[in-house]
C-alpha positions as CSV (number, residue, x, y, z in Angstrom):
1,M,-41.9,53.2,-162.0
2,D,-38.6,54.2,-163.5
3,E,-36.6,52.1,-165.9
4,T,-34.2,50.8,-163.3
5,N,-37.0,49.5,-161.2
6,E,-38.9,48.1,-164.2
7,L,-35.8,46.2,-165.2
8,L,-35.3,44.9,-161.6
9,E,-39.0,43.9,-161.6
10,L,-38.5,41.9,-164.8
11,I,-35.3,40.2,-163.4
12,Y,-37.3,39.4,-160.2
13,Q,-40.1,37.9,-162.2
14,D,-37.7,35.9,-164.4
15,T,-35.6,34.6,-161.6
16,Y,-38.6,33.7,-159.4
17,M,-40.3,31.8,-162.2
18,A,-37.0,30.0,-163.1
19,S,-36.3,29.1,-159.4
20,K,-39.8,27.7,-158.9
21,N,-39.8,25.7,-162.1
22,L,-36.3,24.2,-161.3
23,E,-37.5,23.2,-157.9
24,V,-40.5,21.4,-159.4
25,L,-38.2,19.7,-161.9
26,L,-35.8,18.5,-159.2
27,Q,-38.7,17.2,-157.3
28,E,-39.9,15.3,-160.3
29,I,-36.6,13.6,-160.9
30,K,-35.7,13.2,-157.2
31,Y,-35.7,9.4,-157.2
32,K,-34.5,9.1,-160.8
33,D,-31.0,8.4,-161.9
34,N,-30.3,11.5,-163.9
35,K,-26.8,12.8,-164.4
36,I,-28.2,16.3,-165.0
37,K,-29.3,16.8,-161.4
38,G,-26.1,18.5,-160.3
39,S,-26.2,20.9,-163.1
40,I,-29.9,21.8,-162.3
41,E,-29.0,22.3,-158.6
42,D,-26.1,24.6,-159.6
43,I,-28.4,26.6,-162.0
44,L,-31.0,26.8,-159.2
45,K,-28.5,28.2,-156.7
46,E,-27.5,30.9,-159.1
47,Y,-31.1,31.9,-159.9
48,E,-31.8,32.1,-156.1
49,K,-28.7,34.3,-155.7
50,Y,-30.0,36.7,-158.4
51,L,-33.5,36.6,-156.9
52,K,-32.2,37.5,-153.5
53,I,-30.1,40.4,-154.9
54,T,-33.0,41.7,-156.9
55,K,-35.4,41.5,-154.1
56,K,-32.9,43.5,-151.9
57,L,-32.4,46.2,-154.5
58,L,-36.2,46.5,-155.1
59,K,-36.7,46.8,-151.3
60,S,-33.9,49.5,-151.0
61,N,-35.7,51.4,-153.8
62,K,-39.0,51.1,-151.8
63,V,-40.6,48.9,-154.5
64,K,-42.5,45.8,-153.5
65,P,-42.2,43.2,-156.3
66,R,-45.4,42.2,-158.0
67,K,-46.4,38.6,-157.4
68,V,-45.7,36.3,-160.3
69,N,-48.8,35.3,-162.3
70,R,-50.0,32.2,-160.5
71,F,-51.7,30.9,-163.7
72,A,-48.4,31.2,-165.7
73,L,-46.5,29.5,-162.9
74,M,-49.1,26.7,-162.5
75,G,-49.3,26.2,-166.3
76,A,-45.5,25.9,-166.5
77,K,-45.5,23.5,-163.6
78,M,-48.2,21.3,-165.2
79,K,-46.4,21.3,-168.5
80,M,-43.1,20.4,-167.0
81,K,-44.6,17.5,-165.0
82,K,-46.3,16.2,-168.1
83,D,-43.1,16.5,-170.2
84,V,-40.9,14.8,-167.6
85,K,-43.5,12.1,-167.0
86,S,-43.5,11.2,-170.7
87,D,-39.7,11.5,-171.1
88,N,-37.3,12.0,-168.1
89,S,-34.1,11.6,-170.1
90,D,-31.3,14.0,-169.5
91,S,-31.7,15.1,-173.1
92,K,-35.3,16.0,-172.6
93,I,-34.7,17.7,-169.3
94,S,-31.9,19.7,-170.8
95,D,-34.1,20.8,-173.7
96,I,-36.8,22.0,-171.2
97,I,-34.4,24.0,-169.2
98,I,-32.7,25.5,-172.3
99,Q,-36.1,26.6,-173.6
100,G,-36.8,28.4,-170.3
101,L,-33.4,30.0,-170.3
102,V,-33.8,31.3,-173.8
103,M,-37.2,32.8,-173.0
104,G,-35.6,34.6,-170.1
105,V,-32.7,35.9,-172.2
106,I,-35.1,37.2,-174.9
107,D,-37.4,39.0,-172.4
108,I,-34.5,40.6,-170.6
109,N,-32.7,41.6,-173.8
110,K,-35.9,43.2,-175.2
111,R,-36.3,45.4,-172.1
112,L,-32.6,46.1,-171.8
113,D,-32.4,47.4,-175.3
114,N,-35.1,50.0,-174.4
115,Y,-33.6,51.0,-171.1
116,K,-29.8,50.8,-171.5
117,K,-29.2,54.6,-171.4
118,D,-31.5,55.2,-168.4
119,V,-30.8,52.3,-166.1
120,N,-28.6,52.6,-163.0
121,K,-25.1,51.3,-163.8
122,D,-25.1,48.7,-161.0
123,V,-28.4,47.3,-162.2
124,L,-27.1,47.3,-165.7
125,K,-24.1,45.2,-164.5
126,L,-26.4,42.9,-162.6
127,T,-28.6,42.4,-165.7
128,N,-25.5,41.7,-167.9
129,D,-24.2,39.3,-165.3
130,L,-27.6,37.5,-165.3
131,L,-27.6,37.3,-169.1
132,K,-24.0,35.9,-169.1
133,F,-25.0,33.3,-166.5
134,Q,-28.0,32.3,-168.6
135,Q,-26.0,32.0,-171.7
136,N,-23.3,29.9,-169.9
137,S,-26.0,27.7,-168.5
138,I,-27.4,27.1,-172.0
139,D,-23.9,26.2,-173.3
140,S,-23.2,23.8,-170.4
141,L,-26.6,22.1,-170.8
142,K,-25.9,21.4,-174.4
143,E,-23.7,18.5,-173.4
144,Y,-26.9,16.6,-172.3
145,L,-28.7,17.0,-175.6
């Protein structure tokens, strides 16, 4: 697989995992009175947008995205449920989401540094847009800390 597709695959994995975890989080606080819900929904919509774009690009490159590791997804889901059950404050929820966002930023930046010269310019722009969205999300969630 070339660098462009590898980067797309990483973005797919990151956005898929983030989307699923945010869905679980929203379900966990569905009947709670958290002010952060709107922010979570906005972040989820953006991740779903990036997921859809990435999936379409992979398909056009004739690459079928690998399934996300079920154990990693299940582990993250169980940890999130446990964390929210013990403390469902906006501050704690913001902290959980920020940690996930930071992990995504780090993973993508590591790969991007290796591939910058060899990646398709449109995919490079998509990657940089995703990183900017993640950083903006981190900054906006800080108000809940």
